[in-house]
VOKOLNU-121117 format. One record per residue (C-alpha): residue number from 1; residue in three letters; z, x, y. Coordinates in steps of 0.5 Angstrom, whole numbers, always signed. Layout:
REM residues N
+-------+------+-------+-------+-------+
: kolgu : lose :     z :     x :     y :
+-------+------+-------+-------+-------+
:   NUM :  ALA :     Z :     X :     Y :
...
+-------+------+-------+-------+-------+
END
This chain:
REM residues 73
+-------+------+-------+-------+-------+
: kolgu : lose :     z :     x :     y :
+-------+------+-------+-------+-------+
:     1 :  UNK :  +322 :  +272 :  +213 :
:     2 :  UNK :  +326 :  +278 :  +216 :
:     3 :  UNK :  +331 :  +279 :  +210 :
:     4 :  UNK :  +336 :  +284 :  +212 :
:     5 :  UNK :  +343 :  +287 :  +209 :
:     6 :  UNK :  +349 :  +285 :  +213 :
:     7 :  UNK :  +354 :  +290 :  +212 :
:     8 :  UNK :  +361 :  +289 :  +214 :
:     9 :  UNK :  +368 :  +292 :  +211 :
:    10 :  UNK :  +364 :  +294 :  +205 :
:    11 :  UNK :  +361 :  +287 :  +203 :
:    12 :  UNK :  +353 :  +287 :  +203 :
:    13 :  UNK :  +350 :  +280 :  +204 :
:    14 :  UNK :  +343 :  +279 :  +204 :
:    15 :  UNK :  +341 :  +274 :  +210 :
:    16 :  UNK :  +334 :  +271 :  +212 :
:    17 :  UNK :  +331 :  +267 :  +216 :
:    18 :  UNK :  +327 :  +260 :  +214 :
:    19 :  UNK :  +322 :  +257 :  +218 :
:    20 :  UNK :  +324 :  +251 :  +222 :
:    21 :  UNK :  +320 :  +246 :  +218 :
:    22 :  UNK :  +322 :  +248 :  +211 :
:    23 :  UNK :  +321 :  +243 :  +206 :
:    24 :  UNK :  +327 :  +239 :  +204 :
:    25 :  UNK :  +329 :  +242 :  +197 :
:    26 :  UNK :  +326 :  +249 :  +198 :
:    27 :  UNK :  +330 :  +254 :  +194 :
:    28 :  UNK :  +330 :  +261 :  +194 :
:    29 :  UNK :  +330 :  +267 :  +189 :
:    30 :  UNK :  +333 :  +274 :  +190 :
:    31 :  UNK :  +332 :  +280 :  +187 :
:    32 :  UNK :  +334 :  +287 :  +188 :
:    33 :  UNK :  +333 :  +295 :  +186 :
:    34 :  UNK :  +336 :  +301 :  +187 :
:    35 :  UNK :  +331 :  +306 :  +191 :
:    36 :  UNK :  +327 :  +310 :  +186 :
:    37 :  UNK :  +327 :  +304 :  +181 :
:    38 :  UNK :  +321 :  +301 :  +178 :
:    39 :  UNK :  +323 :  +294 :  +176 :
:    40 :  UNK :  +326 :  +289 :  +180 :
:    41 :  UNK :  +333 :  +285 :  +178 :
:    42 :  UNK :  +334 :  +278 :  +179 :
:    43 :  UNK :  +341 :  +277 :  +182 :
:    44 :  UNK :  +343 :  +271 :  +177 :
:    45 :  UNK :  +348 :  +268 :  +182 :
:    46 :  UNK :  +342 :  +267 :  +187 :
:    47 :  UNK :  +337 :  +264 :  +183 :
:    48 :  UNK :  +334 :  +257 :  +186 :
:    49 :  UNK :  +339 :  +257 :  +191 :
:    50 :  UNK :  +339 :  +253 :  +198 :
:    51 :  UNK :  +343 :  +257 :  +203 :
:    52 :  UNK :  +339 :  +263 :  +206 :
:    53 :  UNK :  +344 :  +269 :  +204 :
:    54 :  UNK :  +346 :  +272 :  +198 :
:    55 :  UNK :  +352 :  +277 :  +196 :
:    56 :  UNK :  +350 :  +283 :  +193 :
:    57 :  UNK :  +356 :  +287 :  +194 :
:    58 :  UNK :  +357 :  +289 :  +187 :
:    59 :  UNK :  +350 :  +291 :  +186 :
:    60 :  UNK :  +350 :  +295 :  +192 :
:    61 :  UNK :  +357 :  +298 :  +192 :
:    62 :  UNK :  +355 :  +306 :  +191 :
:    63 :  UNK :  +354 :  +307 :  +199 :
:    64 :  UNK :  +351 :  +314 :  +198 :
:    65 :  UNK :  +345 :  +310 :  +195 :
:    66 :  UNK :  +339 :  +306 :  +198 :
:    67 :  UNK :  +337 :  +299 :  +196 :
:    68 :  UNK :  +332 :  +294 :  +197 :
:    69 :  UNK :  +332 :  +287 :  +196 :
:    70 :  UNK :  +327 :  +281 :  +197 :
:    71 :  UNK :  +327 :  +274 :  +197 :
:    72 :  UNK :  +322 :  +268 :  +195 :
:    73 :  UNK :  +322 :  +261 :  +197 :
+-------+------+-------+-------+-------+
END
């Protein structure tokens, strides 16, 4: 829940909160897209991950554009 970008020194990290009672072994999948695009794209390095963050710097490097990201447990 509460997924948000944390941007510092031109690095864009997607972070999210997890529930306190999250089951062991829960994994996350991250997707992103540029504003105006219809299709979500998988961030391949952030599929089936266990940590509550994902580095999307390369995918969001054009700072004049707007981006969306989402995460699924």
